[in-house]
C-alpha positions in Angstrom: 8.0 125.7 -47.9 6.1 122.3 -47.6 2.6 121.9 -47.4 2.7 121.0 -43.7 4.4 124.2 -42.6 1.8 126.0 -44.7 -1.0 123.9 -43.0 0.9 124.3 -39.7 0.8 128.3 -40.1 -2.7 128.4 -41.0 -3.8 126.6 -37.9 -1.7 129.2 -35.8 -3.3 132.0 -37.3 -6.6 130.4 -36.9 -6.1 129.7 -33.1 -4.9 133.3 -33.0 -8.2 134.6 -34.0 -10.5 132.4 -32.4 -8.6 133.6 -29.0 -9.2 137.1 -29.9 -12.9 136.3 -30.8 -13.5 134.7 -27.6 -11.8 137.8 -25.5 -14.2 139.8 -27.4 -17.1 138.1 -26.6 -16.3 137.6 -23.1 -15.4 141.4 -22.5 -18.9 142.1 -24.3 -20.9 139.3 -21.6 -18.3 140.8 -18.7 -19.8 144.0 -19.1 -23.2 142.6 -19.0 -22.5 140.7 -15.8 -21.0 144.2 -14.1 -24.1 146.1 -15.0 -26.6 143.7 -13.7 -24.5 143.4 -10.3 -24.7 147.4 -10.0 -28.4 147.6 -10.2 -29.2 150.1 -7.7 -32.3 147.8 -6.7 -29.9 145.4 -4.7 -28.6 148.1 -2.9 -31.9 150.2 -2.1 -34.2 147.5 -1.7 -32.7 144.2 -1.0 -30.6 145.5 1.7 -26.9 144.6 0.2 -24.5 147.1 1.5 -23.3 149.7 -1.1 -20.0 149.2 -0.1 -16.8 147.1 -1.9 -17.5 144.0 -0.5 -21.3 144.2 -1.2 -20.6 144.9 -4.9 -18.1 142.3 -5.1 -20.8 139.8 -3.5 -23.2 140.8 -6.1 -20.6 140.3 -9.2 -19.8 136.9 -7.0 -23.7 135.9 -7.5 -24.2 136.9 -11.2 -20.6 135.5 -12.1 -21.5 132.2 -10.7 -25.3 131.9 -12.0 -23.6 132.5 -15.6 -20.9 130.1 -15.4 -22.9 127.5 -14.0 -24.9 128.0 -17.3 -22.0 128.1 -19.9 -20.5 124.9 -17.9 -23.6 123.1 -18.5 -24.2 120.5 -21.0 -27.7 119.6 -22.7 -28.7 115.7 -22.0 -26.7 113.6 -24.7 -23.9 116.2 -25.2 -20.5 115.1 -24.7 -18.9 117.4 -22.3 -15.6 119.1 -23.5 -14.0 122.4 -22.7 -13.7 123.0 -26.8 -17.4 123.4 -26.9 -18.5 127.1 -27.4 -20.1 128.1 -24.0 -17.4 126.2 -21.9 -14.6 128.0 -23.7 -16.5 131.3 -23.4 -16.6 130.8 -19.8 -12.9 129.9 -19.1 -12.3 133.4 -21.1 -15.0 135.3 -19.0 -13.6 133.8 -15.5 -9.9 134.9 -17.0 -11.3 138.2 -17.5 -12.8 138.6 -14.3 -9.5 138.0 -12.5 -7.8 140.2 -14.6 -10.5 143.0 -13.4 -10.2 142.0 -9.8 -6.5 142.5 -10.0 -6.8 146.0 -11.7 -9.4 147.3 -9.2 -7.3 145.8 -6.3 -4.3 147.9 -7.7 -6.8 151.1 -8.1 -7.8 151.3 -4.4 -4.0 151.4 -3.4 -2.9 147.9 -2.4 0.7 147.3 -2.7 1.9 145.7 -6.0 3.7 143.3 -4.0 0.4 142.3 -2.2 -1.7 142.4 -5.3 -1.5 138.6 -6.3 -2.0 137.6 -2.6 -5.1 139.7 -2.5 -6.1 138.5 -5.8 -5.7 134.9 -4.7 -7.9 135.5 -1.3 -10.6 137.1 -3.4 -11.0 134.1 -6.0 -10.8 131.9 -2.9 -14.0 133.6 -1.7 -15.6 133.6 -4.9 -15.1 129.8 -5.1 -16.6 129.2 -1.5 -19.9 131.6 -2.0 -20.1 130.3 -5.6 -20.3 126.3 -4.3 -22.5 127.6 -1.3 -24.9 129.2 -3.6 -24.5 126.1 -6.0 -25.6 123.9 -3.2 -28.8 126.4 -2.3 -30.0 126.2 -5.8 -29.5 122.3 -5.8 -31.1 121.7 -2.3 -34.0 124.3 -2.6 -35.1 127.9 -1.2 -34.3 127.6 2.3 -30.8 126.3 1.7 -30.5 128.9 -0.5 -31.8 131.5 2.0 -29.0 130.1 4.4 -26.6 130.5 2.0 -27.4 134.1 1.3 -27.6 134.6 5.2 -24.1 133.1 5.8 -22.3 135.0 2.6 -24.0 138.2 1.3 -25.8 139.3 4.5 -23.1 137.8 6.5 -22.5 141.4 8.3 -25.9 143.0 7.5 -28.9 143.0 9.3 -31.8 142.4 7.0 -35.2 141.4 7.0 -36.7 137.8 6.2 -38.8 139.5 3.6 -35.2 140.8 1.6 -33.3 137.4 1.9 -36.5 135.9 0.4 -36.8 138.3 -2.4 -32.9 137.9 -3.2 -33.6 134.2 -3.2 -36.4 134.3 -5.3 -34.5 136.8 -7.6 -31.7 134.2 -7.9 -33.8 131.4 -8.6 -35.6 133.2 -11.3 -32.6 134.3 -13.1 -31.3 130.6 -13.2 -34.3 129.2 -14.4 -34.0 131.9 -17.3 -30.4 131.4 -18.1 -30.9 127.6 -18.5 -33.2 128.2 -21.5 -31.6 131.1 -23.2 -30.0 129.6 -26.7 -26.3 129.6 -26.8 -26.2 132.4 -29.4 -27.5 135.0 -26.3 -24.3 134.4 -24.6 -22.0 134.4 -27.6 -23.2 137.5 -29.0 -23.2 139.6 -25.8 -27.0 140.0 -25.4 -28.8 141.0 -21.8 -29.1 137.4 -20.9 -30.1 138.8 -17.5 -34.0 139.5 -16.5 -34.3 143.3 -15.2 -33.5 143.1 -11.3 -36.5 145.3 -10.6 -39.8 143.4 -12.4 -38.1 140.1 -13.5 -38.8 141.2 -17.0 -36.8 140.9 -19.7 -34.4 143.8 -20.2 -34.1 145.1 -24.0 -31.4 142.9 -25.8 -28.4 145.3 -26.3 -24.9 144.2 -28.1 -22.1 146.4 -26.6 -18.6 146.1 -27.6 -16.4 147.7 -25.2 -12.7 149.2 -26.3 -11.0 148.4 -22.8 -13.1 145.9 -20.4 -10.7 145.5 -17.9 -10.1 149.3 -17.6 -13.7 150.3 -17.7 -15.4 147.6 -15.5 -14.4 148.7 -12.2 -16.6 146.6 -9.8 -15.0 148.4 -7.1 -15.1 151.9 -8.4 
C-alpha cells in the first residue's frame, strides 16, 4: 500500500470522526433548544398557545436565534462553512429536520405525506425566522409586529405579553452574541432562564438518541 493510499485512508477516518463529533455536539445543543422552547413560562405567562403549533413556534424562535449566532462572524474573520460554529449550525438544522419528520410520523401522518408536510414546516420556519431577523434588525416595534403576525397570529394576547416576548427575544439575542464559542461546542445551557432572564446553570447532557427523545410535538 502506497503512502498516498495510507494518507487518503487516514483522511477518511478523520472526516468520519469529525462528522460523529459534530452530530453529538448538535444533539446536545438541540436538547437545550427543545427544553428552552418548552418552558411553561411562555404558555402560562406570555400567552403562547400550548398546542402543537405553539410549541413549534417556540422552537422556531429559539432555533432562529441560535442559528443566527452560530452563523455570525467576528469582524475580520473570513466566513467559511468549515469554521466550527457554522458547521455546528448545519448539523443542528439537519437534526431539527430529522426531528420534525419523527414527530410528523408520531402524530399519524401517512408515510407518503411525511416529506410534503416536513417541507411545509421548513418553509414556515424560513418565513418566520426571516420575519424575526428583520424585527431584530429594525427594532422593537418591528419585532412586536413580527410576533403578532407569526407567534400570536391566531391568539388574542395583551400588548404587555407581546412586549414581554419581544424583550425576551432581544435579551437572548444579546446574550448569545457574547457567549464564547466553547459554550456552544460543549453543549452548555446557552439560553438565560425564561422566567428571570438570568443565567441557567451550565449543564452538559449527552442524549443517547435525540431524534427519538426530543419530541417537540409530544
